[in-house]
TORPAVO-176167 format. One record per residue (C-alpha): residue number from 1; chain; x, y, z. Coordinates in pm, whole numbers. Example, Ala and Ser with C-alpha at 12.3 -4.5 7.8 and 13.67 -1.06 7.14 Angstrom:
2
> 1, A, 1230, -450, 780
> 2, A, 1367, -106, 714
***
This chain:
387
> 1, A, 13444, 7548, -1060
> 2, A, 13642, 7755, -809
> 3, A, 13732, 7633, -461
> 4, A, 13499, 7897, -313
> 5, A, 13197, 7760, -500
> 6, A, 13283, 7405, -401
> 7, A, 13304, 7506, -34
> 8, A, 12965, 7675, -53
> 9, A, 12805, 7363, -203
> 10, A, 12944, 7143, 73
> 11, A, 12820, 7387, 338
> 12, A, 12466, 7387, 193
> 13, A, 12455, 7007, 175
> 14, A, 12557, 6971, 536
> 15, A, 12294, 7226, 639
> 16, A, 12021, 7040, 444
> 17, A, 12122, 6712, 600
> 18, A, 12098, 6867, 944
> 19, A, 11752, 7007, 866
> 20, A, 11635, 6672, 731
> 21, A, 11764, 6499, 1040
> 22, A, 11582, 6743, 1264
> 23, A, 11258, 6703, 1060
> 24, A, 11284, 6325, 1073
> 25, A, 11333, 6336, 1446
> 26, A, 11034, 6569, 1479
> 27, A, 10814, 6339, 1265
> 28, A, 10923, 6039, 1465
> 29, A, 10835, 6224, 1784
> 30, A, 10494, 6325, 1640
> 31, A, 10416, 5972, 1522
> 32, A, 10519, 5837, 1858
> 33, A, 10299, 6090, 2033
> 34, A, 10011, 6011, 1795
> 35, A, 10056, 5642, 1860
> 36, A, 10052, 5708, 2231
> 37, A, 9736, 5913, 2202
> 38, A, 9566, 5641, 1994
> 39, A, 9675, 5376, 2241
> 40, A, 9547, 5586, 2531
> 41, A, 9221, 5640, 2345
> 42, A, 9182, 5268, 2279
> 43, A, 9261, 5186, 2641
> 44, A, 9032, 5462, 2763
> 45, A, 8745, 5349, 2538
> 46, A, 8800, 4988, 2638
> 47, A, 8784, 5084, 3003
> 48, A, 8481, 5307, 2937
> 49, A, 8303, 5031, 2746
> 50, A, 8398, 4755, 2986
> 51, A, 8314, 4944, 3302
> 52, A, 8019, 5157, 3185
> 53, A, 7893, 5150, 2826
> 54, A, 7864, 4770, 2805
> 55, A, 7590, 4784, 3070
> 56, A, 7356, 4979, 2841
> 57, A, 7166, 4845, 2540
> 58, A, 7011, 5096, 2304
> 59, A, 6776, 5085, 2009
> 60, A, 6594, 5341, 1799
> 61, A, 6356, 5071, 1670
> 62, A, 6100, 5160, 1935
> 63, A, 5752, 5310, 1916
> 64, A, 5491, 5444, 2155
> 65, A, 5193, 5213, 2195
> 66, A, 4876, 5176, 2404
> 67, A, 4600, 4928, 2480
> 68, A, 4348, 5093, 2249
> 69, A, 3985, 5054, 2357
> 70, A, 3752, 4958, 2072
> 71, A, 3406, 5105, 2125
> 72, A, 3134, 4870, 1999
> 73, A, 2760, 4871, 2078
> 74, A, 2610, 4583, 2275
> 75, A, 2274, 4631, 2099
> 76, A, 2184, 4719, 1743
> 77, A, 1978, 5012, 1626
> 78, A, 1975, 5347, 1451
> 79, A, 2224, 5606, 1575
> 80, A, 2039, 5910, 1710
> 81, A, 2333, 6117, 1840
> 82, A, 2711, 6120, 1807
> 83, A, 2854, 6340, 2080
> 84, A, 3228, 6320, 2003
> 85, A, 3468, 6369, 1715
> 86, A, 3821, 6257, 1636
> 87, A, 4098, 6402, 1861
> 88, A, 3846, 6490, 2134
> 89, A, 3954, 6407, 2490
> 90, A, 3699, 6206, 2692
> 91, A, 3672, 6067, 3044
> 92, A, 3558, 5717, 3137
> 93, A, 3178, 5715, 3148
> 94, A, 3129, 6010, 2909
> 95, A, 2847, 5959, 2659
> 96, A, 2987, 5893, 2312
> 97, A, 2691, 5767, 2108
> 98, A, 2315, 5745, 2163
> 99, A, 2116, 5476, 1979
> 100, A, 1742, 5516, 1924
> 101, A, 1577, 5337, 2219
> 102, A, 1221, 5292, 2088
> 103, A, 1256, 4918, 2032
> 104, A, 1434, 4872, 2365
> 105, A, 1160, 5054, 2556
> 106, A, 890, 4841, 2393
> 107, A, 1084, 4526, 2474
> 108, A, 1116, 4640, 2837
> 109, A, 742, 4708, 2860
> 110, A, 667, 4361, 2723
> 111, A, 913, 4199, 2964
> 112, A, 760, 4384, 3260
> 113, A, 414, 4265, 3154
> 114, A, 542, 3907, 3126
> 115, A, 693, 3939, 3472
> 116, A, 363, 4063, 3618
> 117, A, 176, 3778, 3452
> 118, A, 423, 3523, 3589
> 119, A, 377, 3661, 3942
> 120, A, 0, 3634, 3915
> 121, A, 27, 3284, 3767
> 122, A, 238, 3161, 4058
> 123, A, 3, 3325, 4305
> 124, A, -272, 3127, 4133
> 125, A, -70, 2809, 4186
> 126, A, -41, 2892, 4554
> 127, A, -414, 2964, 4584
> 128, A, -496, 2645, 4397
> 129, A, -279, 2451, 4640
> 130, A, -486, 2580, 4930
> 131, A, -809, 2499, 4745
> 132, A, -693, 2149, 4659
> 133, A, -596, 2089, 5023
> 134, A, -952, 2179, 5125
> 135, A, -1087, 1961, 4845
> 136, A, -885, 1664, 4971
> 137, A, -1032, 1716, 5317
> 138, A, -1384, 1724, 5167
> 139, A, -1317, 1411, 4963
> 140, A, -1187, 1239, 5276
> 141, A, -1513, 1327, 5453
> 142, A, -1709, 1192, 5154
> 143, A, -1506, 873, 5173
> 144, A, -1586, 835, 5543
> 145, A, -1957, 899, 5477
> 146, A, -1956, 643, 5196
> 147, A, -1786, 394, 5425
> 148, A, -2055, 452, 5687
> 149, A, -2326, 412, 5424
> 150, A, -2163, 92, 5307
> 151, A, -2157, -39, 5663
> 152, A, -2526, 48, 5704
> 153, A, -2614, -116, 5372
> 154, A, -2425, -431, 5470
> 155, A, -2617, -441, 5800
> 156, A, -2950, -393, 5621
> 157, A, -2857, -661, 5368
> 158, A, -2764, -905, 5643
> 159, A, -3089, -837, 5832
> 160, A, -3299, -871, 5516
> 161, A, -3130, -1203, 5443
> 162, A, -3205, -1332, 5790
> 163, A, -3573, -1224, 5761
> 164, A, -3605, -1388, 5422
> 165, A, -3456, -1719, 5537
> 166, A, -3676, -1724, 5849
> 167, A, -3993, -1663, 5649
> 168, A, -3895, -1920, 5390
> 169, A, -3850, -2171, 5669
> 170, A, -4198, -2092, 5809
> 171, A, -4370, -2078, 5469
> 172, A, -4386, -2465, 5449
> 173, A, -4589, -2489, 5769
> 174, A, -4833, -2221, 5659
> 175, A, -4730, -1984, 5937
> 176, A, -4627, -1713, 5688
> 177, A, -4851, -1592, 5411
> 178, A, -4732, -1570, 5056
> 179, A, -4771, -1191, 5064
> 180, A, -4546, -1159, 5368
> 181, A, -4289, -1386, 5203
> 182, A, -4300, -1169, 4891
> 183, A, -4240, -857, 5101
> 184, A, -3942, -1024, 5268
> 185, A, -3797, -1117, 4928
> 186, A, -3849, -760, 4802
> 187, A, -3680, -620, 5113
> 188, A, -3387, -856, 5056
> 189, A, -3354, -750, 4692
> 190, A, -3374, -383, 4792
> 191, A, -3109, -432, 5061
> 192, A, -2887, -613, 4811
> 193, A, -2923, -326, 4561
> 194, A, -2856, -70, 4834
> 195, A, -2541, -263, 4932
> 196, A, -2419, -258, 4571
> 197, A, -2493, 114, 4551
> 198, A, -2309, 174, 4880
> 199, A, -2006, -21, 4754
> 200, A, -2007, 183, 4433
> 201, A, -2040, 504, 4635
> 202, A, -1749, 405, 4857
> 203, A, -1535, 323, 4552
> 204, A, -1626, 657, 4395
> 205, A, -1543, 844, 4715
> 206, A, -1201, 677, 4727
> 207, A, -1141, 761, 4360
> 208, A, -1246, 1124, 4416
> 209, A, -1006, 1156, 4708
> 210, A, -724, 998, 4507
> 211, A, -794, 1240, 4219
> 212, A, -785, 1537, 4457
> 213, A, -454, 1416, 4604
> 214, A, -311, 1374, 4252
> 215, A, -423, 1723, 4149
> 216, A, -263, 1872, 4459
> 217, A, 62, 1682, 4395
> 218, A, 69, 1803, 4033
> 219, A, 12, 2161, 4150
> 220, A, 270, 2126, 4428
> 221, A, 540, 2041, 4174
> 222, A, 504, 2395, 4039
> 223, A, 560, 2566, 4376
> 224, A, 753, 2323, 4598
> 225, A, 1081, 2445, 4755
> 226, A, 1028, 2802, 4635
> 227, A, 872, 3129, 4734
> 228, A, 696, 3369, 4505
> 229, A, 1024, 3542, 4414
> 230, A, 1230, 3224, 4380
> 231, A, 977, 3034, 4172
> 232, A, 1139, 2938, 3837
> 233, A, 866, 3100, 3625
> 234, A, 892, 3428, 3815
> 235, A, 1273, 3414, 3816
> 236, A, 1280, 3359, 3437
> 237, A, 1040, 3646, 3373
> 238, A, 1238, 3871, 3608
> 239, A, 1565, 3783, 3430
> 240, A, 1409, 3870, 3095
> 241, A, 1285, 4199, 3237
> 242, A, 1631, 4278, 3377
> 243, A, 1789, 4189, 3041
> 244, A, 1548, 4423, 2865
> 245, A, 1640, 4699, 3113
> 246, A, 2012, 4639, 3048
> 247, A, 1953, 4651, 2672
> 248, A, 1775, 4984, 2717
> 249, A, 2068, 5122, 2916
> 250, A, 2308, 4997, 2649
> 251, A, 2153, 5224, 2389
> 252, A, 2374, 5491, 2549
> 253, A, 2735, 5404, 2459
> 254, A, 2990, 5543, 2704
> 255, A, 3369, 5579, 2704
> 256, A, 3532, 5273, 2866
> 257, A, 3853, 5460, 2963
> 258, A, 4002, 5807, 2976
> 259, A, 4166, 5898, 2647
> 260, A, 4141, 6058, 2305
> 261, A, 3886, 5963, 2038
> 262, A, 4034, 5817, 1720
> 263, A, 3911, 5650, 1402
> 264, A, 3547, 5753, 1442
> 265, A, 3348, 5562, 1181
> 266, A, 2988, 5630, 1282
> 267, A, 2739, 5895, 1173
> 268, A, 2392, 6005, 1283
> 269, A, 2121, 5796, 1120
> 270, A, 2348, 5500, 1059
> 271, A, 2205, 5157, 1132
> 272, A, 2459, 4969, 1345
> 273, A, 2476, 4608, 1455
> 274, A, 2587, 4478, 1793
> 275, A, 2964, 4435, 1792
> 276, A, 3033, 4674, 1503
> 277, A, 3340, 4895, 1553
> 278, A, 3226, 5256, 1589
> 279, A, 3538, 5435, 1715
> 280, A, 3845, 5391, 1932
> 281, A, 3958, 5557, 2253
> 282, A, 4335, 5585, 2297
> 283, A, 4436, 5598, 2666
> 284, A, 4719, 5850, 2621
> 285, A, 4779, 5863, 2997
> 286, A, 4863, 5492, 3000
> 287, A, 5105, 5464, 2710
> 288, A, 5392, 5218, 2690
> 289, A, 5676, 5161, 2448
> 290, A, 5742, 4855, 2234
> 291, A, 6119, 4847, 2181
> 292, A, 6240, 4597, 1921
> 293, A, 6585, 4488, 2038
> 294, A, 6815, 4256, 1848
> 295, A, 6834, 3914, 2004
> 296, A, 7209, 3958, 2065
> 297, A, 7136, 4262, 2285
> 298, A, 6906, 4086, 2532
> 299, A, 7149, 3858, 2715
> 300, A, 7153, 4071, 3031
> 301, A, 6811, 4237, 3002
> 302, A, 6565, 4146, 3276
> 303, A, 6215, 4249, 3379
> 304, A, 6221, 4546, 3618
> 305, A, 6539, 4711, 3486
> 306, A, 6538, 5088, 3442
> 307, A, 6507, 5248, 3100
> 308, A, 6567, 5599, 2970
> 309, A, 6382, 5702, 2658
> 310, A, 6364, 5993, 2418
> 311, A, 6087, 6076, 2172
> 312, A, 6169, 6219, 1831
> 313, A, 5879, 6459, 1869
> 314, A, 6052, 6631, 2165
> 315, A, 6415, 6558, 2081
> 316, A, 6696, 6535, 2335
> 317, A, 6548, 6799, 2564
> 318, A, 6293, 6557, 2713
> 319, A, 6387, 6229, 2881
> 320, A, 6130, 5968, 2980
> 321, A, 6187, 5711, 3252
> 322, A, 6050, 5361, 3250
> 323, A, 6100, 4998, 3344
> 324, A, 6115, 4676, 3148
> 325, A, 5768, 4517, 3189
> 326, A, 5808, 4202, 2983
> 327, A, 5909, 4031, 2661
> 328, A, 5695, 3932, 2368
> 329, A, 5616, 3566, 2320
> 330, A, 5786, 3565, 1980
> 331, A, 5982, 3772, 1732
> 332, A, 5823, 3990, 1471
> 333, A, 5911, 3739, 1201
> 334, A, 5732, 3461, 1390
> 335, A, 5407, 3660, 1397
> 336, A, 5434, 3797, 1043
> 337, A, 5143, 3739, 805
> 338, A, 5382, 3539, 584
> 339, A, 5649, 3399, 818
> 340, A, 5991, 3314, 681
> 341, A, 6038, 2954, 563
> 342, A, 6365, 2883, 742
> 343, A, 6358, 2519, 635
> 344, A, 6404, 2614, 269
> 345, A, 6734, 2552, 92
> 346, A, 6812, 2919, 29
> 347, A, 6806, 3012, 400
> 348, A, 7018, 3305, 513
> 349, A, 7052, 3381, 883
> 350, A, 6912, 3719, 983
> 351, A, 6945, 3862, 1333
> 352, A, 6593, 3871, 1477
> 353, A, 6435, 4140, 1691
> 354, A, 6222, 4068, 1997
> 355, A, 5966, 4326, 2117
> 356, A, 6032, 4440, 2475
> 357, A, 5750, 4618, 2658
> 358, A, 5854, 4923, 2858
> 359, A, 5616, 5089, 3101
> 360, A, 5654, 5468, 3118
> 361, A, 5645, 5690, 3426
> 362, A, 5295, 5845, 3442
> 363, A, 5444, 6172, 3564
> 364, A, 5659, 6199, 3250
> 365, A, 5359, 6118, 3033
> 366, A, 5147, 6382, 3201
> 367, A, 5417, 6645, 3144
> 368, A, 5491, 6540, 2784
> 369, A, 5202, 6343, 2626
> 370, A, 5267, 6090, 2352
> 371, A, 5058, 5947, 2071
> 372, A, 5048, 5591, 1943
> 373, A, 5317, 5514, 1687
> 374, A, 5566, 5792, 1769
> 375, A, 5933, 5698, 1728
> 376, A, 6133, 5650, 2046
> 377, A, 6494, 5585, 2148
> 378, A, 6526, 5339, 2439
> 379, A, 6833, 5266, 2653
> 380, A, 6815, 4989, 2915
> 381, A, 7048, 4999, 3213
> 382, A, 7130, 4633, 3276
> 383, A, 7298, 4722, 3606
> 384, A, 6973, 4838, 3760
> 385, A, 6787, 4626, 4013
> 386, A, 6524, 4383, 3894
> 387, A, 6337, 4384, 4225
***
């Protein structure tokens, strides 16, 4: 190889080494810069999380819910009219279902008749009380008359006895004839019989008065300490009449709350029993959200804290505002139909979720209605006031 070729090779090698050195320096600078950026990012995220993001807890395991009103009849009967259908909006007090009221009207008529009869019966007790009071007065007068008759009979008996003894004393001397003595004895016997009759009459008069007093006392028990309207018999009949009137009014089933009709399960002509579920009314204007947070997320969550929510049906363009209203009394697993047997030997710890109730702003609900069961995203601001 010539000296010229050797010189060229050495020149190229030195140039390549210089290029490699420059590239290595550039890579080192880039890696250093990248490391700096990563470090800044980590520091920035740590600051962001520590100062801001750590104060928010979020879950997408949340669903719209409501206190659904179950519509059930208070009386049984045959359905005559059904005035609503599923998805129909109703107001509280709107007529939903009409039950045939023939039986209820007949029951009301019977109860009104029983009430009228009870009123007349108690009036009869009151009239009887007045009559028995007069009867007692009459029996008292009879008792006084019998007592007077007894006194007269006793006087006659005493006088007849005196006459008889006097004549018997004179009969031995011949001063009194046998006929006169016989008349005296007859008068004495008659006076004795009259006395016995007077005693019996007096006893009967006392018994009659006692019977009248007893009858009045027995009648007074039915009306004492009460007026016509407060008498127990009248009050009972009136209560039965009022109950029959209420049962008649209950043949018209009305909406208990404002909302939307759902799950209608009743048809015209159907025979329904009291308490049977006919339909539901969902109060869409009073919805709330049940957010199922992991137990490790709830350390700083308190009742009254502010919440921002999004519904999948509207996406990110609509934001709902709410507050934490309360916590469930147990986790979903605790209330499951077949709860986990944590005491078994093959137990594996699973992070539990606790339902948190979130009340929504009525204004947001009015602008963007929700339905029960819609998926929600909930973010609680643990910095917000709990007052």
